[in-house]
Rosetta silent file (secondary structure, phi, psi, omega in degrees, C-alpha in Angstrom):
SEQUENCE: MALRSFQDADGVEWQVWDTIPAKLVSTTYEGGWLTFQSAAEKRRLAPIPLYWMNADVEELSRLLRKAKPVAELLGPRTAEDEGPSLRP
SCORE:     score description
SCORE:     0.000 S_00000001
   1 L     0.000  114.753  174.716   -6.152    9.044    1.820 S_00000001
   2 L   -92.029  151.134 -169.432   -3.596    8.962    4.560 S_00000001
   3 E  -135.127  131.628  171.134    0.110    8.591    3.667 S_00000001
   4 E  -132.163  156.971  175.222    3.113    7.487    5.591 S_00000001
   5 E  -126.608  144.980  175.187    6.791    6.787    4.692 S_00000001
   6 E  -151.612  165.393  175.300    9.124    4.370    6.426 S_00000001
   7 E  -116.527  128.583  179.406   12.398    2.485    5.911 S_00000001
   8 L   -76.240 -179.882 -175.467   12.430   -1.270    6.340 S_00000001
   9 L   -67.739  -23.412  177.025   15.190   -3.228    7.984 S_00000001
  10 L   -87.186    0.168  174.936   17.067   -3.569    4.674 S_00000001
  11 L    92.015    5.753  174.664   17.070    0.210    4.261 S_00000001
  12 L   -76.522  129.290 -178.731   14.355    0.341    1.562 S_00000001
  13 E   -85.340  126.559  179.140   12.239    3.430    1.610 S_00000001
  14 E  -117.869  150.304  161.898    8.453    2.618    1.444 S_00000001
  15 E  -113.094  146.608 -179.033    5.405    4.700    1.171 S_00000001
  16 E  -136.453  133.282 -178.911    2.171    3.361    2.496 S_00000001
  17 E  -145.352  156.647  173.645   -1.336    4.592    1.960 S_00000001
  18 E   -89.587  140.624  179.023   -4.940    3.442    2.344 S_00000001
  19 E  -122.698  121.058  172.916   -6.910    2.872   -0.768 S_00000001
  20 L  -115.247  109.275 -175.456  -10.754    2.813   -0.673 S_00000001
  21 L   -68.000  148.567  177.031  -12.084    1.950   -4.175 S_00000001
  22 L   -76.084  -29.279  177.576  -15.063    3.954   -5.568 S_00000001
  23 L  -132.210  161.381 -175.139  -16.447    0.677   -6.965 S_00000001
  24 L   -66.184  118.922 -176.345  -16.126   -2.897   -5.993 S_00000001
  25 L   -85.120  -54.974  175.427  -12.759   -4.304   -7.188 S_00000001
  26 L  -165.279  162.744 -179.900  -13.164   -7.870   -5.722 S_00000001
  27 H   -58.800  -28.535 -176.065  -14.581   -9.372   -2.553 S_00000001
  28 H   -67.608  -34.401 -173.386  -11.086   -9.589   -1.136 S_00000001
  29 H  -105.350   11.875 -173.639  -10.585   -5.823   -1.449 S_00000001
  30 L   -63.688  -26.554  172.980  -14.169   -4.529   -0.961 S_00000001
  31 L   -91.390    7.313 -179.022  -13.241   -2.707    2.252 S_00000001
  32 L   101.440  176.993  178.587  -10.103   -1.185    0.838 S_00000001
  33 E  -157.034  162.416  171.102   -6.479   -2.053    1.216 S_00000001
  34 E   -92.373  130.467  170.226   -3.117   -0.710    2.242 S_00000001
  35 E  -103.857  131.437 -179.073   -0.767   -0.080   -0.593 S_00000001
  36 E  -114.742  128.123 -179.060    2.933   -0.331    0.064 S_00000001
  37 E  -139.301  135.328  177.322    5.240    1.052   -2.632 S_00000001
  38 L  -118.073 -176.765  175.150    9.008    1.299   -3.005 S_00000001
  39 L   -65.997  -24.065 -175.194   10.967    2.324   -6.009 S_00000001
  40 L  -110.684  -10.238 -168.564   11.072   -1.268   -7.182 S_00000001
  41 L  -154.995  155.434  174.188    7.881   -2.953   -5.914 S_00000001
  42 E  -135.449  135.614 -179.561    4.268   -2.504   -4.940 S_00000001
  43 E  -133.372  161.866 -176.725    2.217   -4.588   -2.563 S_00000001
  44 E  -133.041  143.981  178.529   -1.317   -4.659   -1.198 S_00000001
  45 E  -129.601  127.054  171.479   -2.682   -5.721    2.278 S_00000001
  46 L  -133.933  142.748    1.175   -6.410   -6.292    2.990 S_00000001
  47 L   -81.557  168.423 -178.995   -8.263   -5.632    5.096 S_00000001
  48 L   -66.036  122.095  168.927   -6.901   -2.241    6.289 S_00000001
  49 L   -63.826  132.583 -175.285   -5.735   -2.567    9.997 S_00000001
  50 L   -65.337  -27.704 -176.101   -7.569    0.107   11.901 S_00000001
  51 L   -92.392    4.878 -168.134   -4.370    1.015   13.773 S_00000001
  52 H   -56.809  -36.848 -171.338   -1.983    1.395   10.871 S_00000001
  53 H   -66.757  -26.081 -176.033   -1.615    5.188   10.950 S_00000001
  54 H   -99.612   -2.176 -170.970   -0.344    4.908   14.587 S_00000001
  55 L   -70.518  152.149  173.258    1.794    1.711   14.093 S_00000001
  56 L   -84.098  177.094 -172.987    5.549    1.979   14.705 S_00000001
  57 H   -66.077  -31.860 -177.453    8.107    1.096   12.008 S_00000001
  58 H   -70.074  -41.138  175.734    8.447   -2.511   13.264 S_00000001
  59 H   -65.445  -42.227  170.725    4.705   -2.990   12.885 S_00000001
  60 H   -61.020  -37.324  177.781    4.600   -1.412    9.417 S_00000001
  61 H   -64.169  -38.014  177.768    7.424   -3.698    8.423 S_00000001
  62 H   -65.988  -47.357  178.009    5.453   -6.632    9.732 S_00000001
  63 H   -61.059  -42.538  176.248    2.354   -5.589    7.745 S_00000001
  64 H   -54.523  -42.550  178.024    4.586   -5.126    4.705 S_00000001
  65 H   -62.552  -33.457  177.689    5.711   -8.705    4.967 S_00000001
  66 H   -78.787  -18.798 -171.894    2.116   -9.897    5.013 S_00000001
  67 L   -74.965  147.886 -177.988    1.133   -7.740    1.955 S_00000001
  68 E   -89.200  138.401  176.473    0.868   -9.395   -1.450 S_00000001
  69 E   -57.919  142.084  177.725    2.927   -8.340   -4.509 S_00000001
  70 L  -101.865  129.020  176.026    0.880   -6.454   -7.114 S_00000001
  71 L   -75.371  150.904  174.941    1.348   -7.557  -10.815 S_00000001
  72 L   -57.785  142.716  177.943    1.830   -4.801  -13.292 S_00000001
  73 L   -78.972  135.707  175.389   -1.379   -3.520  -14.820 S_00000001
  74 L   -93.055  -18.061  179.309   -1.750   -4.133  -18.450 S_00000001
  75 L  -102.048 -177.770  179.177   -4.453   -1.613  -19.298 S_00000001
  76 L   -56.428  147.307 -173.063   -4.629    2.138  -18.690 S_00000001
  77 L  -101.592  145.672  175.082   -3.849    3.189  -15.249 S_00000001
  78 L  -108.705  167.933  178.375   -6.041    5.515  -13.095 S_00000001
  79 H   -55.627  -35.068  176.274   -5.098    7.880  -10.325 S_00000001
  80 H   -64.215  -35.126  176.009   -6.292    5.296   -7.860 S_00000001
  81 H   -68.204  -36.842 -176.581   -3.860    2.762   -9.331 S_00000001
  82 H   -75.120  -36.382 -175.503   -0.972    5.197   -9.144 S_00000001
  83 L    70.155 -161.324  178.441   -1.315    6.434   -5.610 S_00000001
  84 L   -73.972  153.976 -179.186    0.971    9.192   -4.436 S_00000001
  85 L   -71.185  137.908  173.242    3.978   10.150   -6.391 S_00000001
  86 L   -80.864   -6.959 -179.666    7.332    8.805   -5.158 S_00000001
  87 L   -78.676  145.624  172.468    8.977   11.994   -6.496 S_00000001
  88 L   -67.062    0.000    0.000    9.695   14.746   -4.047 S_00000001
């Protein structure tokens, strides 16, 4: 799992990482997705753009705008759901 941090145009700090599920989640996400997470929100973008690790902040912000909000999970969360910690 690769991880990057960036600040969007509104000054919001985001972490973004690639998620490749161990089992099929849905056909939309079968190849994995990018997870964008701020202190207040989480979004997903599929498929994973091959260039995302080398993208500049403007491109990451563009990908963030395309990502879909993630609804809160109602069941137990797994490490894959959580992603990296936002705490230092």
